[in-house]
N, C-alpha and C positions, 0 to 999 in steps of 0.2 A: 490437472487443476487441483487434485487432492494434494499432491506433493508440494505444489507451490503454496497452497493454503497452510499446510502444517509445518512448513519448513522452519519457521521461527521457533517452533516448539520441539524441534529435533536437534539435539546436541551431538557434535562430533560425528562419529560413524553409527549412531543409533538408528540409522535408516535401513540397516541391513535386513531387518525383518519384513520390510515392505517389498511389494512387487517392483519389477524393473521400471514400469511406467511411473509409479509413485516416486521411485528414486530419481528418475529423470526430472520430475517436477521439483523435487527438493534441490537437485544440482542446478537446475535452471534458475530457481529462486536465489540461490547463493550467488550465481554468476551475475544476476541482475542487481543484487545488492552491491557487489563489488563495482560493477560498471557505474551504478548510480553514485556511490560514494566518491569515486574518482573522476566523475565527469565535470569538466570545467564550468559548464552552465549551472550545475547543481551547486558547485562551490561558490559561484557568484551569487546565487540566490541565498545561500547560507550566510554569506558575508553581510548581507543587509540585516540580518537578525542577530549576528554573533555577539555584538557588544551587550545586548540586552539579555540574551538567553544562553550564551556560552555553548556548552556541549549539548544542549537541548535543541539547538538550531536545526540540526538535521531531522529530528523527529517532527518539528514544526513544519519544515519544508515538505516532508513526506505527506503530511496532512493537507497542506495547501495544494500540493500537486494533485492529490486525490480530489480536492474541491474542483480544481480546473478540469480534471478528467470528467468528473460527473457533470459539471456545468456545461461542458462542450461535448458530451457523450454522443450526440447525433453526428458529429464530425468524424467519429471513429467507429461507429457501429450502426448497422441498419436496424438492429433490435432496439426498441425503446428501453430506456433505462429501467423503468418500473417493471417491464416484462423480464428483462435480464436479471434484475435483483431478485425477483420472486422465484425465478427458476433456480438461481444459486441457493436461496434459502431452502427450497424444497429438496434439492439434491443433498445439501449438507445435513439437513435435519434427518434425512433417511439413513445416512451413514455415520452419523455423529458418534454413536456408541463404539465404533471400531477405531476412533481417532484418539490421539493423546488428550489427556484431561484438559489441558490448557486450551486446546483447539475446541473441545466440546464446550467449554465455558464461553469462549469467544463466539461460537456459533449462536448460543442462546442470547448473548448480548447483541450481536449483529442483527438477529431476527427481531428481537424485542424492540429495538430502537430504529429498525429499518435503515441501518447504517449506509449500505451501498446507495440507496436512493436519496437519503437525506444529506449525503456529502455535497450535493449540488447547491445547497442552501447555506447561507452564513450562519443561520440558527443551528443547523446541524453540525457545522464545524465548531461553533461555540460550545456545544454540548461535549463534543469530543475533546476539545482543549480543556474544558472544565474537568472532565474525567481524568485526563492525563495529569493535570495540575494536582488533583487529589491524590493520585497514585504516587506523586513525588512529595506529598505532604506540604505542598505549597512552595517548595524550593525552586521549581522550574519557572513559576509564574507564567505558565503557558496559557492560562485563562486570559491573559492580557494580549495575546498574540493576534486576536481578531482585529485590534487596532492596527497592527502592522500589516495585516492582510488588506485592510482598507487603504492604508497609506501607500503601499507598494503594489497594489493589485495589478496595475497595468504592466509594470516591469516584471513582476513574477509570472504573470500569465504569458508574457512574451518568452520568458525563460523556459517555462513549462513546454510551450509549443515546440521550441527548438529541441529541447531535451527529449521530448516524447517521440519525435520523429526519429532521432538517433536511437532511442530505446527500442522502437519497433524494428528497426533494421538489425540492431544487435541481437534482439530476441529471435528473430527469424533465422539468423545464421546459427546461433547457439543451439536452437531447438533442432536444426538439421544435424549439427555436429553430434549432439547427444543421441539423436535417433540412430545415426550411422554407427556410433560406438557400440550400440546394443544389438545391431543387426548381425 
């Protein structure tokens, strides 16, 4: 879980100072990113937004898919979302000081705004989109994407459901491969 969480903040082979388990998480995250970026269903979702958002379409789809996961959490986990989110926050808060600075900053943000829990609500998604739009100094216009979520919600949720099933299968296989490599 740690490797997966920090993976976006680790460039190139800067993972070498981490334990084998954390490295496996980083590698798994990278494999998931590649799988996601090349998946035909994700590409289909992105095409719905591409004309308006261009190269930001993938970021927006990631956020929308997070919304669908949180909204439908009970279909994927027996642990209630609020319980799961709080356990993640407690875990990462305890180890934050040992993580990359960008990860530490994201942990503070994630906890302060209860991101994992609030992803299930359109208000929570709007806050994330507003923040992303600010980070791009308004160029992305991601703050407008909530309109697209409402417009394409049914189609995007169908896309997510198909994709997520494939992602779960892919992740199970990759995790076994990574575990076998280090054995």
